[in-house]
Residue, then its C-alpha position, 0 to 999 in steps of 0.5 A: m478494500k476500496l478507498v473513498t473520499v467522504s463525498q464518495m461514501k455519501a454518494i454510495e449510501k445515497e445510491a444504496d438507499a435508492h436501491g432499497l438498502t435503507y440508512d437504518q438497515m446500513m446502520e444495523n449491518a454496520g453495528q452488527g459487524l462491529a459487534e462481531v469484530i469485538q467478539d473476535l478480540p482475545i478478551v477473557e470471559e470475566d473481562r467482557e466489559i465495554f464502554g462506548l462514547v456515543g455521539a449524535g451522528n451515524n457512527g454513534g448509532d453504529t456504536l449503540v447497535a453494537l453495544s446492544h448486540l454485545a449486551a444480548d451476548g452477555w457483555r456488560t455494556r455502558a454508553y456515555l451519550v455526548k450531545r445525543k438524545n434518548d432516541a430509539l437506539v438508546k432505548r434498545l440498549k437500555d432494554a438489552g441491559g445496557e447502562i446509559t449515562s449522559l454528558d449532561d448529567d456528568a458535569d465533573f466527568a466522574s462517571l466518564t472517569g469511572f467507566l474508563q477505569t474499569a472497561s476492557i474495551l472503549l468504543d470511540g463513536v463520538f464523531g464520524t466522517g463528517i466532522k470539520l475541525p476545530l472541535k467545539e469546546e464542550v465536546a473537545d473537553v470530553l475527548a481531552h478528559a478521556l485522553n488524559i485518563l487513558e494516558e495515565a492508566d496503568e492498564p488502559p482499555f483497548v480502544v476501538a474507533v468506529d469508522c475513524p478516531s473521533g476528531m479526525d478529518c477523513d479527507t485531509g488526514e488532519a486530527a484534533d489534539e484531543c483525538i484518542p489514538a485507537d488500537l483498532t479502527v473499524t471502518m464501514a464499507a470502505v477505507k476513508q482516504g484520510l485514514l491513510k494520510l499523516p498525522a491521522y494514520e498514526l492514530v488509526g492503529d490496525l484497520q479493519v473494514v466491515d461490510i454494511g450490505l451494499p448491493d452488488d449492482l450499485e453502479y457508483w460503487a462499481s465505478l470506484r477503482t482505487e483500492v487498499a492492498e491487504e493480505e487476502m488480495v495479495a495472496a490471490l495474486l501470487p502464482e501457484r507452485p505445483l509439486d511438479s514444478h521446475k525452475g523454468t516454471f517460475g521464469t527468469a528475471l534478468i536484472v541489469a544493474g550496478s556500477v562500481n559506486y553502487t555495487g550492492a544494488a544488483l545484489l539486493s535486487g537479485q536476491a529479492a527476485c529470488r526470494v519472491g519465487a523467480g525460478l532463475v535470476t540472471l544479473a547483467v553487471p559491469s564486468p568488474l563487479h562480478a568478483a565482488l558479487s558472485g561469492q555472495f549470490p551463488e544461485a545467480t547466473w551472470i552476464l558480464l557487460p562491457h564497461e567504462v571505468g566501472v559503469i555500463s558502456a554504450n556498446a553493452a546493449e549488443v552483449l545484452v540482446k544476445n542473452l534475452e532469449r530466456a528472460t521472462a522479465m527484465l529490470i533495468g536501472p538499480g545502481f546505474g549511476m548517471e554517466n552518459t555512456t549508460k544513458e547511451f546503453i539504454e537508448n541503444l537497447l530501446t531504439g534497436a541500435s544494438m541489433p546485429k547489422k546482419a539482421g537488418g532490423r530494429i526494435g521499433f514498436v512503430h514501423a518506420e517509413g519504408e520498413t516492411k512488416d516482415s523486417p526482423s525486430l527484437k522483442l524485449p521481455p516485460l520491463v521494470f525500470d527503477a532508480d537511475g535508469l528512470k532518470l536516464l530514461a527522462s533524457i531520451k526523447d519520447w522514452y515512454k513510446l520506446l518501452p513495450a507496454p505496459a512497463v512498470l516504473t518505480p520512481h520515488p518523488g525525486e525521480m518522478s520530478v525528473l520524469t515529469g518536470l513537476s516539483t517534488e512539492e507538487i507531486q507530494q501534494d497530489r500523489f493520486g492525481v499525478a500517479s494516475r495522470f502519468a500512468k495514462e499519459w505514458n501507458h505504463v504502470v507507475v509505482l510512486k514510492g514513499a509513505f503509502t506507496l501508490i500503484a497506478s495503472p493506465d486503465g485507471r485502477m489504483t492501489v494504495i499500500p497502507v504502510a508508512s514506516p521509517a524502517l524503509a527509509h534506508a538506502g537499498t530498499g528501493d532496489v529490493l522493491a524493484g527486485l520483488i516486482v521483476g521476480l513476480r513479473a518473471q513468474g507471469l503476473e501482469a504488470f499491475d498485479a506484480a507491482v501491487a503484490g511486490a509493493w505490499i510484500h516489500a512494505q510488510a517485510g520492512l515492518y517485520a524486519a523492524e519488529d525483529l530488530g526492535t527498532t526501525a533505525s537499524v533496518l538494512a535493505s538486506d534485512v528487508v530481503n530476509s524478511v520476505i521469507d516470513v511475509l510469504s510464509d505467513m501468507e500460506 
């Protein structure tokens, strides 16, 4: 599902019209698709009564087309015209057996009230993507009255918003007080970016995209590279699991994590990598952590790292490089703490200072002056950097040049601030722009965490995770996300694909955990790990 601004959607429609797909045909396709969505809802035969609030714009036209199709299929259909004239689409619905009432003939809202009290489905088609706030008083009164009836009803109708809930700015995500919350929003051709912003997101309900028949050869449409992650997309990214598989088939995730103050980070990351399908998970941790962790994770293998008072020491890189041969992806950073000795460990690992002296080599991705091309060097596996590892990276000169590209970086806004020098406010005000800019500048995949997590690729692709939930606002859930990504990366997924799939699975697991517990407040990071099982099971 592509994500677009309002102006981009207008440009797409204009280009489609120029290529022979007329605006009328786009409306016909949208209305028919909307009707098919309605017909797929679990409504019993005797309750097939639908009521449409119909505005003057294109989404009002989409609503009328849908109602006409439903009337032809035997539904009882009613349309309430809000500032719309009796045009050809209104006549079409009337000829199909639909009942028409106008706001102009309903000064006391008696008809509006009666229709809302008997309908099983309400189609909200008053305003579309072009609306600007605040709403004009007369139309605002209609929406406010409808909203009041719905809130007081014992069994309110199922609300389907056409393109967007009426009274919503589809660029900014602002919403009028009179905006009617939808149970389902059926949006046309692409998701409008305001639907995935707050407060609008709280009014959208479930989200479904309807095809309006856009030609495959539209250059502008093809050039748009921002998408919204959804189940079908993610399922297509996951590796196949043949019957003759063995643990080597699914790679080895090496996770370098933990300190005495953050013991659980290594466990959460490791379990997540295992749950998402990595064949083998190896935890490289400060040696004092082994006794506490090993009994909780018998499936893992271990590398015990030198430490200084329970944090990874600078010379731990020498131990780690001797154990890289089997690793097909490596995660660095969860639970590290901010001690300088751990920063030196990262620097030694990335610059090649940890290489055995007899090898005479270095990691270097650029040959140093006087170095021959035959000089041995250490090849690091694909990397994922997370948490304190990111903040320690930021203090290393030209750190992004030292990572084998593309690495996956998973900062929350605070960590992104440390990496970029921007304030968290600047980052949050322009999440798309910041993530895209630095993914290109650093040549690495950036996963900017938070409500509606963004994944940005150096090549300009971006994907949004359409989830905002306090279920994930708990310590340790970031460690779970990093573990999912490295687990997928270990199985051979490309960096961007692993980040998209991992972030989507992570978000869904948070929602599943909250649903199982009955509250978002009580979700633990370990609950999210356990819910990964259900997410993957439902995708098969």
